[in-house]
Structure formats: C-alpha cells, structure tokens
C-alpha positions as protocol buffer text, in pm:
chain_id: "A"
residue {
  index: 1
  type: UNK
  ca { x: 8327 y: 7316 z: 8071 }
}
residue {
  index: 2
  type: UNK
  ca { x: 8545 y: 7497 z: 7821 }
}
residue {
  index: 3
  type: UNK
  ca { x: 8495 y: 7475 z: 7410 }
}
residue {
  index: 4
  type: UNK
  ca { x: 8274 y: 7526 z: 7179 }
}
residue {
  index: 5
  type: UNK
  ca { x: 7900 y: 7560 z: 7284 }
}
residue {
  index: 6
  type: UNK
  ca { x: 7584 y: 7485 z: 7112 }
}
residue {
  index: 7
  type: UNK
  ca { x: 7341 y: 7738 z: 7087 }
}
residue {
  index: 8
  type: UNK
  ca { x: 6962 y: 7772 z: 7133 }
}
residue {
  index: 9
  type: UNK
  ca { x: 6750 y: 7897 z: 6849 }
}
residue {
  index: 10
  type: UNK
  ca { x: 6377 y: 7997 z: 6908 }
}
residue {
  index: 11
  type: UNK
  ca { x: 6125 y: 8001 z: 6567 }
}
residue {
  index: 12
  type: UNK
  ca { x: 5764 y: 8102 z: 6581 }
}
residue {
  index: 13
  type: UNK
  ca { x: 5552 y: 8153 z: 6317 }
}
residue {
  index: 14
  type: UNK
  ca { x: 5778 y: 7978 z: 6121 }
}
residue {
  index: 15
  type: UNK
  ca { x: 6050 y: 8294 z: 6193 }
}
residue {
  index: 16
  type: UNK
  ca { x: 6353 y: 8340 z: 6394 }
}
residue {
  index: 17
  type: UNK
  ca { x: 6707 y: 8278 z: 6471 }
}
residue {
  index: 18
  type: UNK
  ca { x: 6924 y: 8253 z: 6698 }
}
residue {
  index: 19
  type: UNK
  ca { x: 6831 y: 8343 z: 7079 }
}
residue {
  index: 20
  type: UNK
  ca { x: 6966 y: 8632 z: 7189 }
}
residue {
  index: 21
  type: UNK
  ca { x: 7142 y: 8672 z: 7539 }
}
residue {
  index: 22
  type: UNK
  ca { x: 6930 y: 8809 z: 7791 }
}
residue {
  index: 23
  type: UNK
  ca { x: 6643 y: 8816 z: 7639 }
}
residue {
  index: 24
  type: UNK
  ca { x: 6323 y: 8564 z: 7744 }
}
residue {
  index: 25
  type: UNK
  ca { x: 6351 y: 8230 z: 7509 }
}
residue {
  index: 26
  type: UNK
  ca { x: 6029 y: 8157 z: 7726 }
}
residue {
  index: 27
  type: UNK
  ca { x: 5855 y: 8492 z: 7641 }
}
residue {
  index: 28
  type: UNK
  ca { x: 5859 y: 8439 z: 7238 }
}
residue {
  index: 29
  type: UNK
  ca { x: 5642 y: 8119 z: 7313 }
}
residue {
  index: 30
  type: UNK
  ca { x: 5381 y: 8251 z: 7632 }
}
residue {
  index: 31
  type: UNK
  ca { x: 5188 y: 8542 z: 7719 }
}
residue {
  index: 32
  type: UNK
  ca { x: 5371 y: 8858 z: 7941 }
}
residue {
  index: 33
  type: UNK
  ca { x: 5171 y: 8749 z: 8209 }
}
residue {
  index: 34
  type: UNK
  ca { x: 5242 y: 8349 z: 8214 }
}
residue {
  index: 35
  type: UNK
  ca { x: 5538 y: 8182 z: 8271 }
}
residue {
  index: 36
  type: UNK
  ca { x: 5534 y: 7813 z: 8055 }
}
residue {
  index: 37
  type: UNK
  ca { x: 5477 y: 7717 z: 7737 }
}
residue {
  index: 38
  type: UNK
  ca { x: 5373 y: 7414 z: 7511 }
}
residue {
  index: 39
  type: UNK
  ca { x: 5694 y: 7379 z: 7286 }
}
residue {
  index: 40
  type: UNK
  ca { x: 5848 y: 7132 z: 7056 }
}
residue {
  index: 41
  type: UNK
  ca { x: 6227 y: 7077 z: 7058 }
}
residue {
  index: 42
  type: UNK
  ca { x: 6523 y: 6893 z: 6909 }
}
residue {
  index: 43
  type: UNK
  ca { x: 6855 y: 6953 z: 6778 }
}
residue {
  index: 44
  type: UNK
  ca { x: 6906 y: 7067 z: 6369 }
}
residue {
  index: 45
  type: UNK
  ca { x: 7209 y: 7178 z: 6214 }
}
residue {
  index: 46
  type: UNK
  ca { x: 7412 y: 7217 z: 6524 }
}
residue {
  index: 47
  type: UNK
  ca { x: 7180 y: 7449 z: 6740 }
}
residue {
  index: 48
  type: UNK
  ca { x: 6889 y: 7313 z: 6941 }
}
residue {
  index: 49
  type: UNK
  ca { x: 6613 y: 7476 z: 6771 }
}
residue {
  index: 50
  type: UNK
  ca { x: 6263 y: 7555 z: 6986 }
}
residue {
  index: 51
  type: UNK
  ca { x: 5940 y: 7594 z: 6812 }
}
residue {
  index: 52
  type: UNK
  ca { x: 5585 y: 7668 z: 6856 }
}
residue {
  index: 53
  type: UNK
  ca { x: 5491 y: 7345 z: 6589 }
}
residue {
  index: 54
  type: UNK
  ca { x: 5669 y: 7037 z: 6556 }
}
residue {
  index: 55
  type: UNK
  ca { x: 5962 y: 6960 z: 6328 }
}
residue {
  index: 56
  type: UNK
  ca { x: 6177 y: 6656 z: 6178 }
}
residue {
  index: 57
  type: UNK
  ca { x: 6308 y: 6479 z: 6512 }
}
residue {
  index: 58
  type: UNK
  ca { x: 6135 y: 6691 z: 6783 }
}
residue {
  index: 59
  type: UNK
  ca { x: 5969 y: 6590 z: 7087 }
}
residue {
  index: 60
  type: UNK
  ca { x: 5661 y: 6800 z: 7207 }
}
residue {
  index: 61
  type: UNK
  ca { x: 5743 y: 6897 z: 7585 }
}
residue {
  index: 62
  type: UNK
  ca { x: 5697 y: 7243 z: 7783 }
}
residue {
  index: 63
  type: UNK
  ca { x: 5964 y: 7555 z: 7842 }
}
residue {
  index: 64
  type: UNK
  ca { x: 5925 y: 7728 z: 8160 }
}
residue {
  index: 65
  type: UNK
  ca { x: 6097 y: 8030 z: 8329 }
}
residue {
  index: 66
  type: UNK
  ca { x: 6077 y: 8143 z: 8723 }
}
residue {
  index: 67
  type: UNK
  ca { x: 5823 y: 8449 z: 8779 }
}
residue {
  index: 68
  type: UNK
  ca { x: 6147 y: 8637 z: 8895 }
}
residue {
  index: 69
  type: UNK
  ca { x: 6337 y: 8573 z: 8562 }
}
residue {
  index: 70
  type: UNK
  ca { x: 6595 y: 8839 z: 8516 }
}
residue {
  index: 71
  type: UNK
  ca { x: 6531 y: 8798 z: 8127 }
}
residue {
  index: 72
  type: UNK
  ca { x: 6145 y: 8829 z: 8192 }
}
residue {
  index: 73
  type: UNK
  ca { x: 6147 y: 9154 z: 8423 }
}
residue {
  index: 74
  type: UNK
  ca { x: 6475 y: 9316 z: 8209 }
}
residue {
  index: 75
  type: UNK
  ca { x: 6513 y: 9174 z: 7891 }
}
residue {
  index: 76
  type: UNK
  ca { x: 6492 y: 9458 z: 7700 }
}
residue {
  index: 77
  type: UNK
  ca { x: 6772 y: 9650 z: 7914 }
}
residue {
  index: 78
  type: UNK
  ca { x: 6985 y: 9260 z: 7951 }
}
residue {
  index: 79
  type: UNK
  ca { x: 6960 y: 9195 z: 7546 }
}
residue {
  index: 80
  type: UNK
  ca { x: 7179 y: 9513 z: 7488 }
}
residue {
  index: 81
  type: UNK
  ca { x: 7474 y: 9394 z: 7679 }
}
residue {
  index: 82
  type: UNK
  ca { x: 7743 y: 9308 z: 7468 }
}
residue {
  index: 83
  type: UNK
  ca { x: 8028 y: 9065 z: 7392 }
}
residue {
  index: 84
  type: UNK
  ca { x: 7759 y: 8787 z: 7476 }
}
residue {
  index: 85
  type: UNK
  ca { x: 7768 y: 8458 z: 7297 }
}
residue {
  index: 86
  type: UNK
  ca { x: 7401 y: 8419 z: 7319 }
}
residue {
  index: 87
  type: UNK
  ca { x: 7165 y: 8129 z: 7500 }
}
residue {
  index: 88
  type: UNK
  ca { x: 7364 y: 7808 z: 7562 }
}
residue {
  index: 89
  type: UNK
  ca { x: 7208 y: 7450 z: 7579 }
}
residue {
  index: 90
  type: UNK
  ca { x: 7264 y: 7265 z: 7871 }
}
residue {
  index: 91
  type: UNK
  ca { x: 7163 y: 6911 z: 7964 }
}
residue {
  index: 92
  type: UNK
  ca { x: 7073 y: 6763 z: 8322 }
}
residue {
  index: 93
  type: UNK
  ca { x: 7029 y: 6425 z: 8425 }
}
residue {
  index: 94
  type: UNK
  ca { x: 6740 y: 6314 z: 8707 }
}
residue {
  index: 95
  type: UNK
  ca { x: 6892 y: 5974 z: 8788 }
}
residue {
  index: 96
  type: UNK
  ca { x: 6631 y: 5714 z: 8975 }
}
residue {
  index: 97
  type: UNK
  ca { x: 6757 y: 5406 z: 9104 }
}
residue {
  index: 98
  type: UNK
  ca { x: 6573 y: 5131 z: 9078 }
}
residue {
  index: 99
  type: UNK
  ca { x: 6398 y: 5163 z: 9424 }
}
residue {
  index: 100
  type: UNK
  ca { x: 6311 y: 5522 z: 9356 }
}
residue {
  index: 101
  type: UNK
  ca { x: 6547 y: 5731 z: 9511 }
}
residue {
  index: 102
  type: UNK
  ca { x: 6719 y: 5979 z: 9280 }
}
residue {
  index: 103
  type: UNK
  ca { x: 7031 y: 6140 z: 9310 }
}
residue {
  index: 104
  type: UNK
  ca { x: 7112 y: 6494 z: 9377 }
}
residue {
  index: 105
  type: UNK
  ca { x: 7482 y: 6638 z: 9387 }
}
residue {
  index: 106
  type: UNK
  ca { x: 7563 y: 6999 z: 9572 }
}
residue {
  index: 107
  type: UNK
  ca { x: 7794 y: 7207 z: 9338 }
}
residue {
  index: 108
  type: UNK
  ca { x: 8111 y: 7263 z: 9458 }
}
residue {
  index: 109
  type: UNK
  ca { x: 8177 y: 7613 z: 9690 }
}
residue {
  index: 110
  type: UNK
  ca { x: 8464 y: 7734 z: 9424 }
}
residue {
  index: 111
  type: UNK
  ca { x: 8205 y: 7764 z: 9136 }
}
residue {
  index: 112
  type: UNK
  ca { x: 8121 y: 8049 z: 8996 }
}
residue {
  index: 113
  type: UNK
  ca { x: 7793 y: 7985 z: 8949 }
}
residue {
  index: 114
  type: UNK
  ca { x: 7495 y: 7806 z: 9188 }
}
residue {
  index: 115
  type: UNK
  ca { x: 7793 y: 7725 z: 9436 }
}
residue {
  index: 116
  type: UNK
  ca { x: 7657 y: 7504 z: 9695 }
}
residue {
  index: 117
  type: UNK
  ca { x: 7350 y: 7476 z: 9577 }
}
residue {
  index: 118
  type: UNK
  ca { x: 7204 y: 7114 z: 9518 }
}
residue {
  index: 119
  type: UNK
  ca { x: 7118 y: 6952 z: 9141 }
}
residue {
  index: 120
  type: UNK
  ca { x: 7115 y: 6661 z: 8905 }
}
residue {
  index: 121
  type: UNK
  ca { x: 7477 y: 6615 z: 8681 }
}
residue {
  index: 122
  type: UNK
  ca { x: 7456 y: 6806 z: 8414 }
}
residue {
  index: 123
  type: UNK
  ca { x: 7618 y: 7103 z: 8193 }
}
residue {
  index: 124
  type: UNK
  ca { x: 7659 y: 7210 z: 7815 }
}
residue {
  index: 125
  type: UNK
  ca { x: 7566 y: 7003 z: 7550 }
}
residue {
  index: 126
  type: UNK
  ca { x: 7850 y: 6967 z: 7306 }
}
residue {
  index: 127
  type: UNK
  ca { x: 7854 y: 6998 z: 6893 }
}
residue {
  index: 128
  type: UNK
  ca { x: 7764 y: 6681 z: 6768 }
}
residue {
  index: 129
  type: UNK
  ca { x: 7615 y: 6534 z: 7067 }
}
residue {
  index: 130
  type: UNK
  ca { x: 7289 y: 6341 z: 7117 }
}
residue {
  index: 131
  type: UNK
  ca { x: 7080 y: 6478 z: 7433 }
}
residue {
  index: 132
  type: UNK
  ca { x: 7114 y: 6180 z: 7620 }
}
residue {
  index: 133
  type: UNK
  ca { x: 7481 y: 6087 z: 7520 }
}
residue {
  index: 134
  type: UNK
  ca { x: 7571 y: 6448 z: 7645 }
}
residue {
  index: 135
  type: UNK
  ca { x: 7368 y: 6355 z: 7967 }
}
residue {
  index: 136
  type: UNK
  ca { x: 7517 y: 6059 z: 8044 }
}
residue {
  index: 137
  type: UNK
  ca { x: 7838 y: 6205 z: 7947 }
}
residue {
  index: 138
  type: UNK
  ca { x: 7796 y: 6468 z: 8247 }
}
residue {
  index: 139
  type: UNK
  ca { x: 7679 y: 6181 z: 8448 }
}
residue {
  index: 140
  type: UNK
  ca { x: 8025 y: 6038 z: 8413 }
}
residue {
  index: 141
  type: UNK
  ca { x: 8269 y: 6355 z: 8433 }
}
residue {
  index: 142
  type: UNK
  ca { x: 8061 y: 6462 z: 8762 }
}
residue {
  index: 143
  type: UNK
  ca { x: 7983 y: 6176 z: 8949 }
}
residue {
  index: 144
  type: UNK
  ca { x: 8189 y: 5853 z: 8807 }
}
residue {
  index: 145
  type: UNK
  ca { x: 7902 y: 5688 z: 8731 }
}
residue {
  index: 146
  type: UNK
  ca { x: 7846 y: 5503 z: 8375 }
}
residue {
  index: 147
  type: UNK
  ca { x: 7538 y: 5394 z: 8273 }
}
residue {
  index: 148
  type: UNK
  ca { x: 7564 y: 5098 z: 8026 }
}
residue {
  index: 149
  type: UNK
  ca { x: 7319 y: 5091 z: 7719 }
}
residue {
  index: 150
  type: UNK
  ca { x: 7022 y: 4870 z: 7771 }
}
residue {
  index: 151
  type: UNK
  ca { x: 7086 y: 4936 z: 8184 }
}
residue {
  index: 152
  type: UNK
  ca { x: 6788 y: 5234 z: 8196 }
}
residue {
  index: 153
  type: UNK
  ca { x: 6499 y: 5386 z: 8035 }
}
residue {
  index: 154
  type: UNK
  ca { x: 6463 y: 5763 z: 8002 }
}
residue {
  index: 155
  type: UNK
  ca { x: 6224 y: 6044 z: 7929 }
}
residue {
  index: 156
  type: UNK
  ca { x: 6204 y: 6416 z: 7809 }
}
residue {
  index: 157
  type: UNK
  ca { x: 6106 y: 6632 z: 8122 }
}
residue {
  index: 158
  type: UNK
  ca { x: 6050 y: 6977 z: 8031 }
}
residue {
  index: 159
  type: UNK
  ca { x: 6304 y: 7243 z: 7935 }
}
residue {
  index: 160
  type: UNK
  ca { x: 6393 y: 7560 z: 8198 }
}
residue {
  index: 161
  type: UNK
  ca { x: 6519 y: 7840 z: 8138 }
}
residue {
  index: 162
  type: UNK
  ca { x: 6868 y: 7960 z: 8324 }
}
residue {
  index: 163
  type: UNK
  ca { x: 7000 y: 8256 z: 8417 }
}
residue {
  index: 164
  type: UNK
  ca { x: 7291 y: 8345 z: 8681 }
}
residue {
  index: 165
  type: UNK
  ca { x: 7257 y: 8538 z: 8903 }
}
residue {
  index: 166
  type: UNK
  ca { x: 6906 y: 8399 z: 8929 }
}
residue {
  index: 167
  type: UNK
  ca { x: 6741 y: 8753 z: 9028 }
}
residue {
  index: 168
  type: UNK
  ca { x: 6830 y: 9105 z: 8929 }
}
residue {
  index: 169
  type: UNK
  ca { x: 6846 y: 9172 z: 9249 }
}
residue {
  index: 170
  type: UNK
  ca { x: 7179 y: 8992 z: 9300 }
}
residue {
  index: 171
  type: UNK
  ca { x: 7303 y: 9185 z: 8941 }
}
residue {
  index: 172
  type: UNK
  ca { x: 7324 y: 9168 z: 8589 }
}
residue {
  index: 173
  type: UNK
  ca { x: 7347 y: 8811 z: 8459 }
}
residue {
  index: 174
  type: UNK
  ca { x: 7659 y: 8664 z: 8346 }
}
residue {
  index: 175
  type: UNK
  ca { x: 7525 y: 8341 z: 8137 }
}
residue {
  index: 176
  type: UNK
  ca { x: 7172 y: 8164 z: 8027 }
}
residue {
  index: 177
  type: UNK
  ca { x: 7108 y: 7888 z: 7981 }
}
residue {
  index: 178
  type: UNK
  ca { x: 6821 y: 7641 z: 7874 }
}
residue {
  index: 179
  type: UNK
  ca { x: 6817 y: 7315 z: 8024 }
}
residue {
  index: 180
  type: UNK
  ca { x: 6669 y: 7024 z: 7902 }
}
residue {
  index: 181
  type: UNK
  ca { x: 6588 y: 6833 z: 8184 }
}
residue {
  index: 182
  type: UNK
  ca { x: 6609 y: 6422 z: 8135 }
}
residue {
  index: 183
  type: UNK
  ca { x: 6486 y: 6185 z: 8389 }
}
residue {
  index: 184
  type: UNK
  ca { x: 6720 y: 5805 z: 8373 }
}
residue {
  index: 185
  type: UNK
  ca { x: 6560 y: 5549 z: 8543 }
}
residue {
  index: 186
  type: UNK
  ca { x: 6823 y: 5272 z: 8623 }
}
residue {
  index: 187
  type: UNK
  ca { x: 6746 y: 4861 z: 8651 }
}
residue {
  index: 188
  type: UNK
  ca { x: 7012 y: 4883 z: 8911 }
}
residue {
  index: 189
  type: UNK
  ca { x: 6932 y: 4909 z: 9319 }
}
residue {
  index: 190
  type: UNK
  ca { x: 7114 y: 5227 z: 9500 }
}
residue {
  index: 191
  type: UNK
  ca { x: 7361 y: 5033 z: 9657 }
}
residue {
  index: 192
  type: UNK
  ca { x: 7502 y: 4897 z: 9326 }
}
residue {
  index: 193
  type: UNK
  ca { x: 7537 y: 5292 z: 9157 }
}
residue {
  index: 194
  type: UNK
  ca { x: 7648 y: 5436 z: 9528 }
}
residue {
  index: 195
  type: UNK
  ca { x: 7921 y: 5145 z: 9509 }
}
residue {
  index: 196
  type: UNK
  ca { x: 8037 y: 5324 z: 9172 }
}
residue {
  index: 197
  type: UNK
  ca { x: 8012 y: 5658 z: 9263 }
}
residue {
  index: 198
  type: UNK
  ca { x: 8369 y: 5876 z: 9219 }
}
residue {
  index: 199
  type: UNK
  ca { x: 8249 y: 6286 z: 9233 }
}
residue {
  index: 200
  type: UNK
  ca { x: 8504 y: 6506 z: 9074 }
}
residue {
  index: 201
  type: UNK
  ca { x: 8606 y: 6758 z: 9410 }
}
residue {
  index: 202
  type: UNK
  ca { x: 8596 y: 7032 z: 9159 }
}
residue {
  index: 203
  type: UNK
  ca { x: 8226 y: 7014 z: 9069 }
}
residue {
  index: 204
  type: UNK
  ca { x: 8057 y: 6834 z: 9360 }
}
residue {
  index: 205
  type: UNK
  ca { x: 8068 y: 6856 z: 9741 }
}
residue {
  index: 206
  type: UNK
  ca { x: 7824 y: 6616 z: 9840 }
}
residue {
  index: 207
  type: UNK
  ca { x: 7581 y: 6370 z: 9687 }
}
residue {
  index: 208
  type: UNK
  ca { x: 7245 y: 6233 z: 9804 }
}
residue {
  index: 209
  type: UNK
  ca { x: 7044 y: 5975 z: 9722 }
}
residue {
  index: 210
  type: UNK
  ca { x: 6655 y: 6112 z: 9795 }
}
residue {
  index: 211
  type: UNK
  ca { x: 6393 y: 5913 z: 9856 }
}
residue {
  index: 212
  type: UNK
  ca { x: 6036 y: 5980 z: 9676 }
}
residue {
  index: 213
  type: UNK
  ca { x: 5877 y: 6131 z: 9975 }
}
residue {
  index: 214
  type: UNK
  ca { x: 6138 y: 6420 z: 10026 }
}
residue {
  index: 215
  type: UNK
  ca { x: 6161 y: 6489 z: 9664 }
}
residue {
  index: 216
  type: UNK
  ca { x: 5775 y: 6544 z: 9636 }
}
residue {
  index: 217
  type: UNK
  ca { x: 5795 y: 6821 z: 9917 }
}
residue {
  index: 218
  type: UNK
  ca { x: 6106 y: 6970 z: 9757 }
}
residue {
  index: 219
  type: UNK
  ca { x: 5920 y: 6995 z: 9469 }
}
residue {
  index: 220
  type: UNK
  ca { x: 5635 y: 7121 z: 9601 }
}
residue {
  index: 221
  type: UNK
  ca { x: 5786 y: 7453 z: 9746 }
}
residue {
  index: 222
  type: UNK
  ca { x: 5828 y: 7644 z: 9432 }
}
residue {
  index: 223
  type: UNK
  ca { x: 6036 y: 7924 z: 9425 }
}
residue {
  index: 224
  type: UNK
  ca { x: 5837 y: 8276 z: 9386 }
}
residue {
  index: 225
  type: UNK
  ca { x: 5520 y: 8132 z: 9509 }
}
residue {
  index: 226
  type: UNK
  ca { x: 5310 y: 8262 z: 9812 }
}
residue {
  index: 227
  type: UNK
  ca { x: 5240 y: 8042 z: 10101 }
}
residue {
  index: 228
  type: UNK
  ca { x: 5466 y: 7735 z: 10258 }
}
residue {
  index: 229
  type: UNK
  ca { x: 5348 y: 7460 z: 9992 }
}
residue {
  index: 230
  type: UNK
  ca { x: 5135 y: 7149 z: 10048 }
}
residue {
  index: 231
  type: UNK
  ca { x: 5405 y: 6907 z: 10185 }
}
residue {
  index: 232
  type: UNK
  ca { x: 5320 y: 6522 z: 10142 }
}
residue {
  index: 233
  type: UNK
  ca { x: 5282 y: 6260 z: 10461 }
}
residue {
  index: 234
  type: UNK
  ca { x: 5504 y: 6290 z: 10764 }
}
residue {
  index: 235
  type: UNK
  ca { x: 5885 y: 6431 z: 10669 }
}
residue {
  index: 236
  type: UNK
  ca { x: 6160 y: 6266 z: 10811 }
}
residue {
  index: 237
  type: UNK
  ca { x: 6359 y: 6584 z: 11003 }
}
residue {
  index: 238
  type: UNK
  ca { x: 6706 y: 6492 z: 10781 }
}
residue {
  index: 239
  type: UNK
  ca { x: 6821 y: 6349 z: 10531 }
}
residue {
  index: 240
  type: UNK
  ca { x: 7169 y: 6124 z: 10496 }
}
residue {
  index: 241
  type: UNK
  ca { x: 7421 y: 6282 z: 10252 }
}
residue {
  index: 242
  type: UNK
  ca { x: 7788 y: 6175 z: 10201 }
}
residue {
  index: 243
  type: UNK
  ca { x: 8038 y: 6455 z: 10166 }
}
residue {
  index: 244
  type: UNK
  ca { x: 8334 y: 6445 z: 9989 }
}
residue {
  index: 245
  type: UNK
  ca { x: 8645 y: 6486 z: 10200 }
}
residue {
  index: 246
  type: UNK
  ca { x: 9028 y: 6438 z: 10190 }
}
residue {
  index: 247
  type: UNK
  ca { x: 8993 y: 6065 z: 10291 }
}
residue {
  index: 248
  type: UNK
  ca { x: 8678 y: 6015 z: 10043 }
}
residue {
  index: 249
  type: UNK
  ca { x: 8302 y: 5961 z: 10120 }
}
residue {
  index: 250
  type: UNK
  ca { x: 8182 y: 6087 z: 10489 }
}
residue {
  index: 251
  type: UNK
  ca { x: 7826 y: 5986 z: 10587 }
}
residue {
  index: 252
  type: UNK
  ca { x: 7672 y: 6285 z: 10748 }
}
residue {
  index: 253
  type: UNK
  ca { x: 7329 y: 6402 z: 10789 }
}
residue {
  index: 254
  type: UNK
  ca { x: 7163 y: 6766 z: 10692 }
}
residue {
  index: 255
  type: UNK
  ca { x: 6838 y: 6892 z: 10822 }
}
residue {
  index: 256
  type: UNK
  ca { x: 6562 y: 6834 z: 10580 }
}
residue {
  index: 257
  type: UNK
  ca { x: 6463 y: 7213 z: 10579 }
}
residue {
  index: 258
  type: UNK
  ca { x: 6780 y: 7287 z: 10414 }
}
residue {
  index: 259
  type: UNK
  ca { x: 6621 y: 7124 z: 10081 }
}
residue {
  index: 260
  type: UNK
  ca { x: 6296 y: 7296 z: 10117 }
}
residue {
  index: 261
  type: UNK
  ca { x: 6427 y: 7651 z: 10135 }
}
residue {
  index: 262
  type: UNK
  ca { x: 6311 y: 7902 z: 9841 }
}
residue {
  index: 263
  type: UNK
  ca { x: 6524 y: 8100 z: 9681 }
}
residue {
  index: 264
  type: UNK
  ca { x: 6627 y: 8440 z: 9882 }
}
residue {
  index: 265
  type: UNK
  ca { x: 6468 y: 8759 z: 9685 }
}
residue {
  index: 266
  type: UNK
  ca { x: 6796 y: 8934 z: 9781 }
}
residue {
  index: 267
  type: UNK
  ca { x: 7132 y: 8933 z: 9972 }
}
residue {
  index: 268
  type: UNK
  ca { x: 7336 y: 8625 z: 9979 }
}
residue {
  index: 269
  type: UNK
  ca { x: 7207 y: 8283 z: 9853 }
}
residue {
  index: 270
  type: UNK
  ca { x: 7159 y: 7967 z: 10059 }
}
residue {
  index: 271
  type: UNK
  ca { x: 7214 y: 7589 z: 10042 }
}
residue {
  index: 272
  type: UNK
  ca { x: 6884 y: 7497 z: 9848 }
}
residue {
  index: 273
  type: UNK
  ca { x: 6758 y: 7324 z: 9573 }
}
residue {
  index: 274
  type: UNK
  ca { x: 6736 y: 7509 z: 9270 }
}
residue {
  index: 275
  type: UNK
  ca { x: 6469 y: 7635 z: 9092 }
}
residue {
  index: 276
  type: UNK
  ca { x: 6538 y: 7448 z: 8768 }
}
residue {
  index: 277
  type: UNK
  ca { x: 6531 y: 7120 z: 8985 }
}
residue {
  index: 278
  type: UNK
  ca { x: 6206 y: 7182 z: 9155 }
}
residue {
  index: 279
  type: UNK
  ca { x: 6055 y: 7226 z: 8833 }
}
residue {
  index: 280
  type: UNK
  ca { x: 6212 y: 6930 z: 8734 }
}
residue {
  index: 281
  type: UNK
  ca { x: 6136 y: 6705 z: 8984 }
}
residue {
  index: 282
  type: UNK
  ca { x: 5710 y: 6853 z: 8920 }
}
residue {
  index: 283
  type: UNK
  ca { x: 5763 y: 6695 z: 8615 }
}
residue {
  index: 284
  type: UNK
  ca { x: 5919 y: 6365 z: 8731 }
}
residue {
  index: 285
  type: UNK
  ca { x: 5706 y: 6299 z: 8987 }
}
residue {
  index: 286
  type: UNK
  ca { x: 5367 y: 6306 z: 8741 }
}
residue {
  index: 287
  type: UNK
  ca { x: 5536 y: 5968 z: 8673 }
}
residue {
  index: 288
  type: UNK
  ca { x: 5599 y: 5790 z: 8302 }
}
residue {
  index: 289
  type: UNK
  ca { x: 5484 y: 5880 z: 7957 }
}
residue {
  index: 290
  type: UNK
  ca { x: 5573 y: 6234 z: 7921 }
}
residue {
  index: 291
  type: UNK
  ca { x: 5773 y: 6317 z: 7593 }
}
residue {
  index: 292
  type: UNK
  ca { x: 6010 y: 6096 z: 7414 }
}
residue {
  index: 293
  type: UNK
  ca { x: 6136 y: 5740 z: 7588 }
}
residue {
  index: 294
  type: UNK
  ca { x: 6347 y: 5445 z: 7474 }
}
C-alpha cells in the first residue's frame, strides 16, 4: 500500500536511531554467527522501536533473520545504496479458526515482491496505528474478513527481518522490512469465516485453511537448513485450496509437497511458503503464552 510508512528504529545500550536500509537490524542485537536475539519492541513517538531492554508499552519477543539474509551477508555494501527510506515496519496475521485450521493466502503473480508465495495476510504499519489494528485492517483488505472485538484473542509471535529479493544471488534488495507476526485465534469455526471471505484479486490468487498436521510439517522445513526436516505423522498427499477466478472461488487440490518446498538458493523462485511464515508457524506451534495476549 502506498503512502506514509512507519520506520524501524533500533536501540542498544541506550543508543541508536533509525535502522539503515540493507544493514541487518537483527545483527544489532545478536553475534555474527547467530541469527536470532531476544528483544523488546513497541511503538514509540511514531516509529517502531526494537530495543535490548524493555521500555514503556513494550513486549519481549524474539527477532530473527534467515541464515542467508542479504543484510547479514552483504550489509556493509548494501547500506551504501542511496535513496532508500530506511527499514519499514510491517504486520502479518496468522488467523486460526476455532477448529485449529490456519488461513494462508497465495500472493498474486502480478505482485512485485514474493509473487505466487504463500503467506498470511499482512502489510505495512501506517502512522498512528496500533499493531493489532493494522493486522485487522490488512486482513480485511486482503481477504474481506472483518473480526469484531470480543470474537478473537491474540498474541505476538515474533519479529522477522525480511528483504526482497531474499537472496543476494537474485540481485540487490529492493525492500527491507521488520515484520511483526501476530497470532489471532477466532472463536468462530472455519466454515463461518470461509463464508465471509472475499479476497482482493490484485493481492491474492488463492486461499487455504491448513490443518495443524500440515502446518507443523511446513514449520519443520526451515529454509537454509540441511537435511529434510522432521515431519509429524502421516501427511496427506494433497491439500485443498480455493483459487480465485472470474466466477469467484474454485476449489482444487495441490500436492502437499508444494508447501514443503525450501526457498531455492539461486534461479527463479517457486511456489512455496515464505521463510518468515515458517518462522511464525514454528512460534505458533509452541502454543499460547508467548508475548502479549488479549
């Protein structure tokens, strides 16, 4: 969405300021050989602040980047790029129905960033917005779903450092975000939520309500890791999705293996679940009780 954006600030040992485009925010808080750090985060004076110590209104969570993060591997060079506005704050929502299924959307092929990749609804944080309000707005804009107060609970799952392209082998980054992943648990069953879905075709090409067994398997396929991962139980060969067409929804099946793909190290991207979404699903899989909840 065009317009004013909330920028990320980083503060460590009492000093800091606006995060620089292309230089790793995660790297401010963790040693070079690691990719995650505990942090405190929240809104402060119109920006999204990440700090090594708590501050009024902040929440303690984890900040993580992928091992192949361009900001980690080429930050000194990338930071020299001029004309970039800094690091933008974004919000993404893992919506869980009462039955435990979680909604993911496949991004439209016409989008400039991460086309044809499966993600939760999300987008930029706008000035003056609280995190949950931003998540609810993006959910409504992308899927048509409006959640009324009192019909859901939420918790902060974690922060993810996202750049596109996600690998230096694909070219220099064109955007840089810190994504706040929120878990929203609706009191409504999946069928009721599905009946109100009206996705935006300019942003979404398909939707899927995925069962916990499949979600756990997706979370286990960590991008950039060695081996095949540890998958729970017997997975179904296919999963049901609802693609958007000129006539509305069209039900179909895709191989479950598409959702278990890892991000390719080089060459063209493939239909897959985004690396940040896998991180968020791993945090969601750990159950409630992390971060702030209402």
